[in-house]
C-alpha positions as CSV (number, residue, x, y, z in Angstrom):
1,M,157.4,-24.0,75.2
2,N,159.4,-24.5,72.0
3,I,156.4,-23.3,69.9
4,M,156.8,-19.8,71.4
5,T,159.7,-17.4,70.9
6,Q,161.4,-15.7,73.8
7,Q,159.8,-12.5,72.7
8,V,156.3,-14.0,73.2
9,V,157.3,-15.4,76.6
10,D,158.4,-11.9,77.6
11,S,155.1,-10.5,76.4
12,M,153.3,-13.1,78.5
13,K,155.1,-11.9,81.6
14,Q,154.0,-8.4,80.9
15,R,150.3,-9.1,79.9
16,Q,147.9,-10.7,82.3
17,P,144.6,-11.6,80.6
18,F,143.5,-13.7,83.6
19,S,144.5,-11.3,86.4
20,S,140.9,-10.6,87.3
21,G,138.0,-13.1,87.3
22,M,135.6,-11.1,89.4
23,A,132.9,-8.5,88.5
24,Y,131.8,-6.2,91.3
25,D,129.3,-3.8,89.6
26,P,127.2,-4.5,86.5
27,W,127.2,-0.8,85.6
28,A,131.0,-0.6,85.8
29,S,131.5,-3.8,83.8
30,S,129.1,-3.0,80.9
31,S,131.8,-1.6,78.6
32,S,132.2,-3.0,75.1
33,Q,135.5,-4.6,76.1
34,Q,133.8,-6.6,78.9
35,V,130.9,-7.6,76.6
36,Q,133.4,-9.0,74.1
37,L,134.7,-11.3,76.8
38,D,131.3,-12.9,77.4
39,V,130.6,-16.5,76.2
40,A,126.9,-16.5,75.3
41,D,126.3,-20.2,76.1
42,I,127.6,-20.1,79.6
43,N,124.4,-20.2,81.7
44,K,122.4,-19.7,78.5
45,T,119.4,-21.6,79.8
46,S,119.1,-19.5,82.9
47,Y,119.6,-16.3,80.9
48,E,116.8,-17.2,78.5
49,K,114.5,-18.1,81.4
50,I,115.0,-14.7,83.1
51,C,114.7,-12.8,79.8
52,S,111.4,-14.6,79.2
53,L,110.3,-13.6,82.7
54,I,111.0,-10.0,82.0
55,A,109.2,-10.1,78.6
56,Q,106.2,-11.7,80.3
57,K,106.1,-8.9,82.8
58,V,106.2,-6.3,80.1
59,E,103.4,-8.0,78.2
60,Q,101.3,-8.8,81.3
61,P,102.2,-6.2,84.0
62,Q,99.2,-7.2,86.2
63,V,100.8,-10.6,86.8
64,P,102.9,-10.6,90.0
65,L,106.2,-12.1,88.9
66,A,109.6,-12.5,90.6
67,G,112.8,-14.5,89.8
68,L,115.3,-16.4,92.0
69,I,118.8,-16.9,90.6
70,L,120.9,-19.3,92.6
71,G,124.6,-19.6,92.1
72,E,127.7,-20.4,94.2
73,A,130.7,-18.1,94.6
74,G,132.3,-17.5,91.2
75,S,129.4,-18.9,89.2
76,G,129.0,-15.6,87.4
77,K,126.1,-13.9,89.2
78,T,127.3,-10.3,88.6
79,H,128.3,-11.1,85.0
80,F,124.7,-12.5,84.7
81,L,123.4,-9.1,86.0
82,R,125.4,-7.4,83.2
83,R,123.9,-9.6,80.6
84,I,120.4,-8.8,81.8
85,L,121.3,-5.1,81.6
86,Q,122.5,-5.7,78.0
87,Y,119.3,-7.5,77.2
88,I,117.2,-4.6,78.5
89,D,119.3,-2.2,76.5
90,K,118.7,-4.0,73.3
91,T,114.9,-4.5,73.6
92,D,112.3,-2.0,72.3
93,A,110.3,-2.3,75.5
94,L,110.4,0.6,78.0
95,E,112.5,-1.2,80.6
96,F,114.7,0.2,83.4
97,F,117.4,-1.5,85.4
98,C,118.3,-1.1,89.1
99,V,120.6,-3.1,91.4
100,L,120.1,-3.2,95.2
101,K,123.0,-4.0,97.4
102,P,122.5,-5.3,101.0
103,L,120.8,-2.7,103.2
104,F,122.7,-1.1,106.1
105,D,119.8,-0.5,108.4
106,P,117.1,-3.3,108.6
107,N,114.7,-0.7,110.1
108,L,114.7,1.3,106.9
109,P,113.8,-1.0,104.0
110,L,111.7,1.4,102.0
111,Q,114.3,4.2,102.4
112,H,116.9,1.8,101.0
113,L,114.6,0.8,98.2
114,L,114.0,4.5,97.2
115,Q,117.6,5.4,97.5
116,A,118.7,2.5,95.2
117,I,116.1,3.3,92.6
118,G,116.9,7.0,92.6
119,H,120.6,6.2,92.5
120,D,120.6,3.7,89.6
121,L,118.2,5.7,87.4
122,A,121.0,8.3,87.2
123,Y,123.1,5.7,85.3
124,S,123.2,5.4,81.5
125,K,122.5,2.3,79.6
126,P,125.4,1.0,77.4
127,D,123.7,2.0,74.1
128,T,122.9,5.5,75.3
129,P,125.9,6.7,77.3
130,E,125.1,10.4,76.8
131,H,121.7,10.0,78.5
132,S,120.7,8.5,81.9
133,Q,117.7,6.3,82.6
134,L,116.3,9.3,84.5
135,D,116.7,11.5,81.4
136,Y,114.5,9.1,79.5
137,F,112.0,8.8,82.3
138,V,111.5,12.6,82.6
139,A,111.6,13.1,78.8
140,K,108.7,10.7,78.2
141,I,106.6,12.4,81.0
142,F,107.3,15.8,79.5
143,I,106.4,14.7,76.0
144,D,103.0,13.6,77.3
145,C,102.5,17.0,79.1
146,V,103.7,18.9,76.0
147,V,101.1,17.1,73.8
148,D,98.4,18.0,76.3
149,E,99.5,21.7,76.4
150,L,99.7,22.0,72.6
151,E,96.3,20.5,72.2
152,K,94.9,23.0,74.6
153,T,96.4,26.0,72.8
154,S,96.2,24.7,69.2
155,H,93.1,26.8,68.4
156,K,95.0,30.0,69.2
157,L,97.9,29.2,66.8
158,S,98.5,29.9,63.2
159,E,98.7,27.1,60.7
160,D,102.4,27.5,60.5
161,D,102.8,27.2,64.3
162,R,100.6,24.1,64.3
163,T,102.8,22.5,61.6
164,R,105.9,23.4,63.4
165,N,104.6,21.9,66.6
166,S,103.6,18.7,64.8
167,K,107.1,18.4,63.4
168,F,108.6,18.9,66.8
169,L,106.5,16.1,68.3
170,E,107.4,13.8,65.4
171,K,111.1,14.4,66.3
172,C,110.3,13.7,70.0
173,E,108.7,10.4,69.0
174,E,111.9,9.4,67.1
175,N,114.2,10.7,69.8
176,P,112.6,11.4,73.2
177,Y,115.6,13.5,74.3
178,H,114.7,16.0,71.6
179,V,112.1,17.5,74.0
180,F,115.0,18.9,76.1
181,T,115.9,21.2,73.2
182,T,113.0,23.4,74.4
183,K,114.0,23.8,78.1
184,K,112.7,27.3,78.4
185,Y,109.3,26.1,77.2
186,L,109.4,23.1,79.5
187,K,110.2,25.4,82.4
188,R,107.2,27.6,81.5
189,I,104.7,24.7,81.4
190,Q,105.9,23.0,84.6
191,N,103.0,24.1,86.7
192,T,100.4,23.2,84.0
193,A,102.1,19.9,83.6
194,V,101.8,19.2,87.3
195,E,98.1,20.1,87.2
196,Y,97.6,17.9,84.1
197,L,99.0,14.8,85.8
198,L,97.1,15.5,89.1
199,H,93.9,15.8,87.1
200,L,94.5,12.4,85.6
201,H,95.8,10.8,88.8
202,P,94.7,12.6,92.0
203,D,96.6,10.1,94.1
204,F,100.0,11.4,92.7
205,D,102.0,13.5,95.1
206,K,102.1,17.1,94.0
207,T,105.5,17.8,95.6
208,F,107.0,14.8,93.9
209,L,105.8,15.9,90.5
210,K,106.9,19.5,91.1
211,V,110.4,18.4,92.0
212,L,110.7,15.8,89.2
213,L,109.7,18.2,86.4
214,Q,112.4,20.7,87.5
215,Y,114.9,18.1,86.3
216,C,114.8,19.8,82.9
217,E,116.7,22.8,84.4
218,D,120.4,22.2,84.3
219,N,121.2,24.1,87.5
220,K,118.7,21.9,89.5
221,R,119.5,18.4,88.2
222,D,121.9,17.3,90.9
223,I,119.5,18.6,93.6
224,V,116.5,16.8,92.1
225,R,118.5,13.5,91.9
226,E,119.4,13.9,95.6
227,W,115.7,14.5,96.5
228,L,114.5,11.5,94.5
229,R,116.9,9.2,96.4
230,G,115.1,10.1,99.6
231,N,117.9,12.3,101.0
232,S,117.1,15.5,102.9
233,L,118.1,18.8,101.3
234,N,119.5,21.9,102.9
235,E,117.4,25.1,103.2
236,S,119.0,26.8,100.2
237,D,118.3,23.8,97.9
238,C,114.7,23.6,99.2
239,R,114.2,27.3,98.4
240,L,115.7,26.7,94.9
241,L,113.1,23.9,94.3
242,D,110.4,25.9,96.1
243,I,109.5,23.1,98.5
244,P,109.3,23.1,102.3
245,F,112.5,22.4,104.2
246,Q,112.5,19.1,106.2
247,E,115.5,18.3,108.4
248,D,114.7,14.6,108.3
249,V,112.7,12.7,105.7
250,S,109.9,10.8,107.4
251,L,108.9,7.2,106.6
252,A,105.6,8.6,105.3
253,A,107.4,11.0,102.9
254,V,109.6,8.1,101.7
255,Q,106.5,5.9,101.1
256,T,104.8,8.8,99.2
257,R,107.8,9.3,96.9
258,L,108.1,5.5,96.3
259,T,104.3,5.3,95.5
260,T,104.4,8.2,93.1
261,F,107.5,6.8,91.5
262,Y,106.0,3.4,90.7
263,R,102.6,5.0,89.8
264,L,104.4,7.0,87.1
265,F,106.1,3.8,85.9
266,E,102.6,2.2,85.6
267,R,101.1,5.2,83.8
268,Y,103.8,5.2,81.1
269,H,104.0,1.4,80.8
270,F,107.5,1.3,82.1
271,T,109.0,-1.9,83.6
272,L,111.6,-1.7,86.3
273,V,113.9,-4.8,86.6
274,L,115.0,-4.6,90.2
275,C,117.9,-6.9,91.1
276,F,118.8,-7.8,94.6
277,D,122.5,-8.6,94.6
278,Q,125.1,-9.7,97.2
279,L,122.5,-11.0,99.6
280,D,125.0,-13.5,101.0
281,D,126.2,-10.6,103.1
282,L,122.9,-10.6,105.0
283,Y,123.3,-12.7,108.2
284,G,121.0,-11.1,110.8
285,V,117.4,-12.2,111.3
286,E,116.1,-8.6,111.0
287,E,118.1,-7.9,107.9
288,I,116.7,-11.0,106.1
289,R,113.2,-10.2,107.2
290,S,113.6,-6.6,106.1
291,F,114.7,-7.9,102.6
292,G,111.4,-9.8,102.6
293,K,109.5,-6.7,103.3
294,M,111.0,-5.0,100.2
295,I,110.1,-8.0,98.1
296,N,106.5,-8.0,99.4
297,F,106.3,-4.3,98.7
298,V,107.4,-4.4,95.1
299,V,105.4,-7.5,94.2
300,N,102.2,-6.5,96.0
301,Q,102.1,-2.7,95.7
302,T,103.0,-2.2,92.1
303,T,102.5,-3.8,88.7
304,A,105.6,-2.0,87.2
305,I,108.4,-3.8,89.0
306,V,109.8,-7.3,88.6
307,P,112.3,-8.3,91.3
308,L,115.2,-10.6,90.6
309,V,117.0,-12.2,93.6
310,F,120.6,-13.4,93.4
311,V,121.9,-15.6,96.2
312,R,124.0,-18.7,96.8
313,G,122.0,-21.9,96.9
314,D,123.2,-23.0,100.3
315,N,122.5,-19.6,101.9
316,W,119.0,-19.6,100.4
317,D,118.3,-23.0,101.9
318,T,119.9,-22.5,105.3
319,R,119.2,-18.8,105.9
320,F,116.5,-17.2,103.8
321,R,113.8,-19.9,103.4
322,A,113.3,-20.3,107.2
323,L,113.0,-16.6,107.9
324,L,111.0,-15.2,105.0
325,D,107.3,-15.2,104.8
326,P,106.1,-18.5,103.1
327,A,104.2,-16.5,100.4
328,T,107.5,-14.7,99.6
329,V,109.4,-18.0,99.4
330,Q,106.7,-19.5,97.2
331,R,106.7,-16.4,94.9
332,L,110.4,-16.5,94.4
333,E,110.8,-20.2,94.0
334,S,108.0,-20.4,91.5
335,L,110.5,-19.2,88.9
336,Q,114.0,-20.1,90.0
337,T,117.1,-21.0,88.0
338,V,120.5,-22.3,89.0
339,L,123.7,-21.0,87.4
340,Q,125.8,-23.9,86.2
341,G,129.5,-24.4,85.7
342,C,131.5,-24.5,82.5
343,F,132.3,-27.7,80.5
344,F,135.6,-27.9,78.7
345,E,134.3,-26.4,75.4
346,Q,132.8,-23.4,77.3
347,A,136.0,-23.0,79.4
348,Q,138.0,-23.1,76.2
349,R,136.0,-20.2,74.6
350,L,136.3,-18.2,77.8
351,I,140.0,-18.6,77.9
352,C,140.5,-17.8,74.3
353,R,138.4,-14.7,74.5
354,R,140.6,-13.3,77.2
355,I,143.8,-14.2,75.4
356,E,142.5,-12.6,72.1
357,Q,141.7,-9.4,74.0
358,S,145.3,-9.1,75.2
359,F,147.1,-10.6,72.1
360,K,144.8,-9.7,69.2
361,D,147.7,-8.2,67.2
362,S,150.2,-10.9,68.0
363,P,151.3,-13.3,65.2
364,E,151.8,-15.9,67.9
365,L,148.1,-15.7,69.1
366,E,147.1,-19.1,68.0
367,S,150.2,-20.7,69.5
368,I,149.6,-19.1,72.8
369,K,146.0,-20.2,72.9
370,K,146.9,-23.8,72.1
371,A,149.6,-23.8,74.7
372,V,147.2,-22.7,77.5
373,I,144.3,-24.9,76.4
374,A,146.6,-27.9,76.2
375,K,147.3,-27.7,79.9
376,F,143.7,-27.0,81.0
377,P,141.7,-30.1,82.5
378,K,139.6,-31.8,79.8
379,Q,137.3,-33.3,82.4
380,G,135.2,-31.7,85.1
381,V,132.8,-28.8,85.5
382,F,134.2,-25.5,86.8
383,S,132.7,-22.2,87.7
384,P,133.7,-19.2,85.4
385,R,135.9,-17.9,88.3
386,E,137.6,-21.3,88.7
387,V,138.3,-21.3,84.9
388,I,140.0,-17.9,85.1
389,Q,142.0,-19.0,88.2
390,K,143.2,-22.2,86.6
391,A,144.1,-20.4,83.4
392,Q,146.0,-17.8,85.4
393,R,148.1,-20.6,87.1
394,I,148.8,-22.2,83.7
395,W,149.7,-18.7,82.3
396,E,152.2,-18.1,85.0
397,E,153.7,-21.6,84.6
398,L,154.2,-21.0,80.8
399,A,155.6,-17.5,81.3
400,T,158.0,-18.5,84.1
401,G,158.7,-22.1,83.4
402,K,157.7,-23.0,86.9
403,N,155.3,-25.8,87.8
404,D,153.6,-25.4,91.2
405,T,151.9,-28.8,91.2
406,V,151.2,-30.1,94.7
407,N,153.2,-33.0,95.9
408,P,150.7,-35.9,95.6
409,V,152.0,-37.7,98.8
410,A,151.6,-34.5,100.8
411,D,148.3,-33.8,99.3
412,K,147.0,-37.3,100.2
413,S,148.3,-36.8,103.8
414,I,146.4,-33.4,104.1
415,A,143.2,-35.0,102.8
416,T,143.4,-37.8,105.3
417,E,143.9,-35.5,108.2
418,Y,141.1,-33.2,107.0
419,Q,138.7,-36.2,106.8
420,R,139.7,-37.3,110.3
421,T,139.1,-33.8,111.7
422,C,135.7,-33.6,110.0
423,E,134.6,-36.9,111.5
424,E,135.8,-35.8,115.0
425,I,133.8,-32.5,114.8
426,D,130.8,-34.3,113.5
427,K,130.7,-36.8,116.4
428,D,130.1,-34.1,119.0
429,F,129.3,-31.0,116.9
430,N,127.4,-28.8,119.5
431,T,130.0,-29.0,122.3
432,L,133.1,-28.1,120.3
433,W,134.4,-24.7,119.2
434,L,131.2,-23.0,118.0
435,P,129.9,-20.3,120.4
436,D,126.8,-21.2,122.5
437,D,125.1,-17.8,122.1
438,G,122.3,-18.6,119.7
439,S,124.5,-18.7,116.6
440,V,122.3,-21.2,115.0
441,Y,123.0,-20.0,111.5
442,L,126.8,-20.3,112.0
443,K,126.3,-23.8,113.2
444,T,123.9,-24.7,110.4
445,A,126.3,-23.3,107.8
446,A,129.3,-25.1,109.2
447,Q,127.3,-28.4,109.4
448,W,126.1,-28.0,105.9
449,Y,129.6,-27.3,104.7
450,L,131.1,-30.3,106.4
451,Q,128.4,-32.6,105.1
452,S,128.9,-31.2,101.5
453,R,132.6,-32.0,101.7
454,G,132.0,-35.4,103.2
């Protein structure tokens, strides 16, 4: 502590660079500040493998592909999601990003899928915060329709008008959102745009196209987004969109909306990276099988979507593999990767990034980093969350002068008692405290846990 002044110690008490080691939402954690905290070579192999999978799907959409990312608690699964979002944002390919959380009703997998896609398309990618993914989706469709309309009417226009239209389309090619500068014109050609798309693709749903193209009208955008999520609208909103009122959205209607959604993705060579996150919260047999139905749907029914599944390795082995269709398991495991922990050098960079973020203007920055790193274990492999937690304890020790090291004698006594209890349970596992009500998954999980700790 003699390398740091009392002023710096006081600052350490006030600033907490390690107060949070968890990321809950890749959209919310995609700020430039969070990106600066990333250490690129943590899980670099897995990252490159998944990026390669996405690139292959873009180049060969007809190939059914899926990815399985295994990682224990704190291994950085949600941070990994954010890195995938950043990758998609930086590429020139027409890629979209969506994250599905566990479904609430296992009887409604397609509704859950539609709601998640409609919800996340309303988010903006980091590099275009002023425009959502749905803005881009609709803009590209409108540009296609505008080109068709201008070609049909070109013979009626003067040379000046044709030149003006040509310049307008050039600007749209450079910046697709430029098409929204002519919203009155877009509103006027909505009906002909619907007919144009139906002529090319008779299997498209007319109501879906009619609603989607009204997105260019500012007073209807929120209502259109609600409809695209599969939600039912009130009578006044339906009148505004000029569509029939439905009190409840049927399964057939959901499937129709989903089908037209992904058929539009296919027509415009879009790729949707669909991430299934927080699957460890799925316990029920029907919930897991419903998840499998969603995977089968997106892999077998469309060429535009590549699913990425994030789950803990033990849960995949003990819960998911046994309940999913063998073809689904094989598809996912054909390209799987395991998130690894941090070696000392990676942990060091992760710690330093956090300190630099909080003390970038401090003249004592280097001294603070050295003091924390000096106390961090040089041996062992730790998950990113464990690195943050250990660094937080070191930080508190340096800031307060307290050392909360466990008494080694007491620690040994606890370990001995723990091992004795494990052995006692293991001798007669099925007749002890676990409920005898078919809770096979709870028993399997507990058994696996005890064996892993053995």
